[in-house]
N, C-alpha and C positions, 0 to 999 in steps of 0.2 A: 441619771440612773435609769436602768432599764425597766420596763414595765413588768407586771406580773412577777415580781420577786418579793421576798419577805423583807420588811423593813424593821419589825420589832424583834428583839431577841427573846421575847416570852411567848410561851404557848398558853392560850387563854381559852377556858370553856366559855362557849357563847361569844367568842371575839368577833368583832364586827368588821374585820378588814374587807370582807366581801361587800360591804355596803359603801366602800369609799366611792364608787361610781355614783351612788345616789347623793351623797354629800356634795361631790363635785358638781352634780347637775343643779342642785338647789343653789350653791353658791354662785355658780355661773349665771344662773337665771336672775339672781338678785344683785349681780355686779359686786360680789364679795371677794373676787380674786385678789390675792395680794394682801388680804386682811387678817383678822384673827380668828382662830378656831379654838374652842373651848370644850373640854371634857370634865365634868364633875366626877365621873366614875371612870378614871383612866384605865386601870387594869393594864393590859399589854399596849394600849395606846396605838393600835395598829393603824387606824384611820388617821390620827393626828400625825404620825410620823411619815406616813406616806404623803400626805398633803405638804408637809414641811420640806421633806427630802426631795420632792419633785418640784419645788419652788411654786406650789400653787397657793399657798398662804405665806405670810411673812412672819407670823408668830403663832405659837400654840401655847395654851394654858392647860396643864394637866394636873388633876387633883385626885388623891386617893388617900383615905383615912387609914387603910390597912398598913399596919407597921411594915410588914414585909415588902409589900409593893412600893410604898414611899421610900423605904431604905434602899431598895434596888435602884430606882430612878435617881435618887440622891447620889448614890455610888457612881453611876454611869455618868452623871453630869459633873460631879465635883471631886471624884477620886478615880478618874478613868485608869490612870497608869496602874495604881495598886489593884484595881479590880481586874484588869486585864492580866496582871501577873498571877492573881489568884486563880484565874481560869486555866492558864497554862500549867500551873503548879499542881492543881487538884488531881486526885486519883479518882477514877470512876469505878468505884467498888462499894461494896456494902458497908464496910467499916466507915468510909467517908460519908455515905449516905446516912447512916445512924448519927454520926457526929453532927452533920449539918441539921438533921431533924431536931436533935437536942437544942442547937442553937435557936432555931425558930421557936421551939416549944418554950423555952425559958429566955426569951429574948431580953428581958429586963437586965440580964447580967452580961450583955455583950454590947459592942459598939455598932453603930449604924452600918458601918462597912461589913461587919461580920454578918449582921442580920440580912443585909441586902444580898450578900453572896449566898447565904444559906437558902433564902427564898428562891433566887435564880437556880441554884443546884437542884432543889427539889422540883422546881417547875419543869426543868428540862429533863429530869430522870424519872418523874412519876407519870403515871398513865393519864393522858390527855391534859397534862399540866396541872391537874387538880392537887393541891398541897396535901390533902388528906386521902388521895385516891390510890395510894400503894405504888410501889416501885415498878417500873417496867421490867417484865421478865420474872416477877415474884421474888419473895424473899430468899428463896433458894437459888434464884437465877437459873431456872430450868425451863423458862418459856422460850418461844421462838425467837423473841427480840430481847436483848439484854439492856443493862442500865445505861449503856453508852449509846443506844440507838438514836436518840435525839440531841446528841451533845457533840456536834462537829465544832471543835474549839476554834478553828481558823475562821469559819463562816460566822460564828457568834461574835468573835472579837471584831470582825469586819463591820458588822451592824453597830456594834457598841461604839467603835471609833467614829463611825460615820455620824452617829447621833451626838457624840461628845463635840464634834467640830461645830455643831449648830447650837451648842449650849446658850449662847447669847440670845437665841431666838426662842428659847423654852422657859417658861416660868413654871415652877413646881410647887404645889400646894399640898399640905396635909390638913385638910378641914373636914368637918362633917359637911356632907352634900348641900344641906340646907343653908348653913352659913357661907358656904362657897358661892352657892347660886345667888344669894342675897348680895354678897359683896361684888361679885362680877356685875350683876345688874346695876348696882349702885355706881360702879366705876364708869358706866356709860361708854364702854368700848365702841369705837366706830368700825363700821365694816366688819362686824363679827357675827359668828354663828355659833350657838351653843348647842352641842349634840348630847342629850341626856339619855342615858342608857343604864337604868337602875338595875339591881339584882333581879333575877327572874321572879315572878310572882309564885309560880308553882314549884320549880325545881331549885330555887335559891339555896335552900338549906344544904342540899347535896353539893352544890358546885362552889359556894363561896363561904369563906369565914365570916365576912361581914354581911350576912344575909339580912333581909327585911322581914318583919312581921306585917300583917295586913295594915295595922295602924300607921306603920311607917310609910308604906306605899301612899295611904290616904293623905298624910301630912305633905308628902312631895308633890302630890297632885294639887293641893291647895296652894302651895308656893308657886308652882309652875304657872297657874292660872293668872298670877300677878306679874310674871316677868315681862319686861318691856323689850329686852334684848331679843332679836329674832332666835327662835330655837326650833329644834325638832327632837322628838322623843321616840324610842323604840322599846318594845316589850314583847314578852311571849303573849300570845293571844288568849285572853281569858275574859269572861263576861265582867268581872269586877273592874278590870282595867278599862274596858270599854265604857263602863258606867262613869268611872272617875273622869274621863277625858271625853265625855260624850259631846261637849260643846265645840270640839275642834275637829278639823278635817282628818280623815284616817285613811290610811292605804294598808293593804295586806301585802306582806313580803314573805316569800318562800326562802328559807335558808338551809343549806347543807352544812351541818357542823359535826364535830367529832367530840364525843365524850364517853369514851370507852369503845363505842362503835359508831360508824357513820349513820346519822340519822337526818331526816328532813323534818324541819319544824316550820310551823307558820308563826310569824310574828306580825305585829302591827305597828305602824308608825303614825304619829300625830304631829301636826305642824301648826305653829303659831299663826295667828291671823294675818300678821304683818308680812308674812313670806308669800311671794309669788311662785307658784308651783310649776315646774317644767311639764311639758306634755307627756314624758315618760312615766310620770306618776298618775296612776289612776285613783284619784282620791274622792271619798264620799263626804 
């Protein structure tokens, strides 16, 4: 597959695809090529999919507790043909948008396939992929961009089919991140890296349905300190996050990301003690 292309069908606020070079560098330095790559907060799984689809790793483990996210990946992996048919059959208009929003809002009444498609539809038609962010072009569709601006059916289907062909190399989970991390660590995967990317500390409520309160962030930090499997972790840069992970090596990362407008934000990455860091990382 060509470099510098999109591998995930999802648009994700705070998506970490731009950090794939960093993950590759760390895994190369620690002789993890061809091993396992693990994400407890998968979201769009941009890094995981790039590593797998370029044959850098042999297996990815993606987890997300959010019902929409999980249902989407479950549909892609296990109901590919039906999902692709739904993409080609759907109308890109406000009537369909409202119908899909209703499915996601009252998901208990619908199948996993219907929920997964509703999540996908809103992700591709809403501003910056934020489920509660409002439709591209506005409700009256008077904006410069319309509802179909980020919904190229052929391109999206190509990505989905490419992923489905690797389904035997993808393990999907729907667990609380703490339970998932504990289980993965107990499994004792060989040649594995866990990339922990929790919801943002400051803007999490605006960007994610499953946001964390300060106590949740604290609990995750306590668990991470006990993990034996090699890991790296990234967060928005905040004094409380630096306090929680003060015993670990830290590196500052500048990211350009889109959430309504292009913004440059600083994040911090922390690294487990067992990792050898490549020279490209300036860690303190």
